[in-house]
C-alpha positions as CSV (number, residue, x, y, z in Angstrom):
1,X,87.4,96.7,79.8
2,X,85.9,99.8,79.9
3,X,84.6,99.5,83.4
4,X,87.8,98.5,84.6
5,X,89.6,101.8,83.0
6,X,86.7,104.0,84.4
7,X,87.1,102.1,87.8
8,X,91.1,102.7,87.7
9,X,91.4,105.9,86.7
10,X,88.2,106.5,89.5
11,X,90.9,105.4,92.1
12,X,93.7,107.2,90.9
13,X,92.2,110.4,91.3
14,X,91.0,109.3,94.8
15,X,94.3,108.7,95.6
16,X,95.8,112.0,94.3
17,X,92.9,113.8,96.3
18,X,93.9,111.6,99.8
19,X,97.7,112.1,98.9
20,X,97.2,115.9,98.9
21,X,95.0,116.1,101.9
22,X,97.6,114.4,103.9
23,X,100.3,117.0,102.4
24,X,97.9,119.7,103.6
25,X,97.4,117.8,107.1
26,X,100.9,117.7,107.5
27,X,101.3,121.3,106.6
28,X,98.8,121.9,109.2
29,X,100.3,119.7,111.6
30,X,103.8,121.1,111.4
31,X,102.0,125.0,111.9
32,X,99.9,123.6,115.0
33,X,103.0,122.3,116.2
34,X,104.7,125.3,116.9
35,X,101.2,126.6,118.9
36,X,101.9,124.3,121.0
37,X,105.4,124.6,121.9
38,X,104.0,127.9,123.0
39,X,101.6,126.7,125.0
40,X,104.1,124.4,127.0
41,X,105.0,127.5,129.5
42,X,100.8,127.5,130.3
43,X,99.7,123.7,130.8
44,X,101.8,120.5,130.3
45,X,98.9,118.3,130.6
46,X,96.7,119.8,128.5
47,X,99.8,119.9,125.7
48,X,100.5,116.4,126.3
49,X,96.9,115.4,125.8
50,X,96.5,117.4,123.0
51,X,100.0,115.9,120.9
52,X,98.9,112.5,121.8
53,X,95.3,113.4,119.8
54,X,97.5,114.7,116.8
55,X,99.8,111.7,117.0
56,X,96.8,109.5,116.5
57,X,95.3,111.4,113.8
58,X,98.9,112.0,112.5
59,X,99.2,108.6,112.1
60,X,96.1,107.7,110.5
61,X,96.4,110.1,107.7
62,X,99.8,108.8,107.0
63,X,98.5,105.1,106.6
64,X,95.5,106.4,104.3
65,X,98.1,108.4,102.1
66,X,100.4,105.1,102.0
67,X,97.3,103.0,101.1
68,X,96.6,105.5,98.5
69,X,99.5,105.3,96.8
70,X,99.5,101.4,96.6
71,X,96.1,102.0,95.1
72,X,97.4,104.3,92.3
73,X,100.0,102.3,91.5
74,X,97.8,99.2,91.1
75,X,95.5,100.8,89.0
76,X,98.7,102.2,86.7
77,X,99.5,98.9,86.4
78,X,95.9,97.5,85.5
79,X,95.6,100.2,83.1
80,X,98.9,99.6,81.2
81,X,98.0,95.6,81.1
82,X,94.7,96.4,79.6
83,X,96.2,98.6,77.3
84,X,99.8,98.6,76.7
85,X,100.2,95.2,76.7
86,X,98.0,94.4,73.6
87,X,99.0,97.7,71.9
88,X,102.8,96.2,71.9
89,X,101.7,92.8,70.8
90,X,100.1,93.7,68.0
91,X,102.9,96.6,67.3
92,X,105.8,93.8,67.5
93,X,103.3,90.9,66.5
94,X,106.0,90.1,63.5
95,X,109.1,90.5,65.6
96,X,107.6,88.3,68.0
97,X,106.9,85.4,65.4
98,X,109.9,86.1,63.4
99,X,112.5,85.6,66.2
100,X,110.7,82.7,67.4
């Protein structure tokens, strides 16, 4: 039980780091987009190639962030099932059995 909790906390930390990195990447993407718009006047072929590479990288980072969010959600659910459900059952055991 402790091992599962430690793994879940580890997944939450990894997920938060990945989502933070995605947010930082989006910030740098918006700044690079401004630079690309400035370079459009110089060479259009070079710009389209750079924009395509940035688009692929952006898609990869976005999917990593989505999967990290799902990982965080599942980890929190695992921790709740391990600790919260038995706690609530012990706390309200009398109420559950008296009603039935």
